[in-house]
C-alpha positions as CSV (number, residue, x, y, z in Angstrom):
1,M,161.5,164.3,117.8
2,Q,159.6,163.3,121.0
3,S,159.7,164.8,124.4
4,V,159.0,163.7,128.0
5,L,158.3,166.1,130.8
6,L,158.8,164.5,134.2
7,L,156.3,165.5,136.8
8,S,157.2,163.1,139.7
9,S,160.2,162.5,141.9
10,C,162.0,159.2,142.3
11,P,162.1,157.6,144.9
12,E,159.6,159.9,146.8
13,D,156.6,159.4,144.5
14,Y,157.6,156.1,142.8
15,T,160.3,153.5,142.6
16,G,161.4,151.6,139.5
17,G,159.7,153.0,136.4
18,D,163.0,154.1,134.7
19,F,162.6,155.2,131.1
20,T,165.2,153.4,129.0
21,L,166.4,154.2,125.4
22,Y,168.1,151.7,123.2
23,T,170.5,153.5,120.8
24,R,171.3,152.4,117.3
25,S,174.8,151.4,118.4
26,G,173.2,149.0,120.9
27,A,173.8,151.0,124.0
28,T,171.2,151.2,126.8
29,L,170.6,154.6,128.4
30,R,168.4,155.0,131.5
31,I,167.4,158.7,131.5
32,A,167.4,159.0,135.3
33,A,170.4,156.8,136.3
34,D,172.7,157.5,133.3
35,L,171.6,161.0,132.2
36,G,170.4,162.5,135.5
37,V,167.0,163.6,134.3
38,Q,164.7,164.5,137.2
39,K,161.4,166.1,138.1
40,G,160.8,169.2,136.0
41,D,163.2,168.3,133.2
42,L,162.1,168.1,129.6
43,F,163.9,165.3,127.8
44,L,164.0,165.2,123.9
45,F,164.8,162.1,122.0
46,D,164.5,160.6,118.5
47,K,161.1,158.8,118.5
48,S,162.4,156.1,116.1
49,L,164.6,154.7,118.9
50,D,163.3,151.8,120.8
51,H,162.4,152.7,124.4
52,S,160.7,151.1,127.4
53,V,159.6,151.9,131.0
54,D,160.3,149.6,133.9
55,V,157.6,148.4,136.2
56,T,156.6,151.3,138.6
57,R,156.0,150.8,142.3
58,P,154.9,153.1,145.1
59,G,157.3,155.7,146.4
60,T,159.0,156.0,149.7
61,K,157.0,159.0,150.9
62,T,153.8,159.0,148.7
63,D,151.9,156.6,146.5
64,R,151.3,159.2,143.7
65,G,153.2,157.0,141.2
66,R,155.2,158.1,138.1
67,W,153.7,160.9,136.2
68,S,155.0,162.3,132.9
69,V,153.8,164.1,129.8
70,L,154.9,162.5,126.5
71,V,154.6,164.8,123.5
72,G,155.5,164.1,119.9
73,A,154.3,163.4,116.4
74,R,151.9,160.5,115.9
75,A,153.7,157.2,115.4
76,P,152.8,155.3,112.2
77,R,150.0,152.8,112.6
78,E,151.3,149.5,113.9
79,S,150.8,146.2,112.1
80,V,148.3,143.8,113.6
81,M,151.2,141.4,114.4
82,R,153.2,144.1,116.3
83,A,150.1,145.2,118.2
84,C,149.4,141.6,119.2
85,I,153.0,141.1,120.4
86,K,152.9,144.3,122.5
87,H,149.6,143.3,124.0
88,A,151.0,139.9,124.9
89,V,154.2,141.4,126.4
90,Y,152.7,144.3,128.3
91,S,149.4,143.0,129.7
92,E,148.7,141.0,132.9
93,P,150.0,138.5,134.0
94,Q,153.2,139.0,132.0
95,Y,153.7,142.6,133.0
96,P,156.2,141.8,135.8
97,Y,158.3,140.0,133.1
98,S,157.7,142.3,130.2
99,G,161.2,143.8,130.3
100,R,162.8,140.4,130.0
101,I,160.4,139.3,127.3
102,A,160.9,142.5,125.3
103,K,164.7,142.0,125.6
104,V,164.4,138.5,124.2
105,L,162.2,139.7,121.4
106,R,164.6,142.5,120.5
107,A,167.5,140.0,120.5
108,M,165.4,137.9,118.0
109,K,165.1,141.2,115.9
110,I,161.4,141.4,116.6
111,S,160.4,145.0,117.2
112,V,158.4,145.6,120.4
């Protein structure tokens, strides 16, 4: 099990930045939009599920950004190949496109 404690409010502190889970059945769940999770909520999930966070931008009232506490057991050490793929997908200048790139890699059955 893994948990996320949300410490910021959307859209006041940040926009975008939605935490998304990909279920084993292929469904996509956005914890804010689909499940109604908000500031102060503790969300528990199976850490073996693929998950991602959208690009985060400044909020409508502050520029604090998205803050959360992620607590859970250590993940198994990644292979060198997977670490290289994650670095390529989630580093600049690809970051604005990382969601789309990750979606294509998942469709190709490459774990990101």
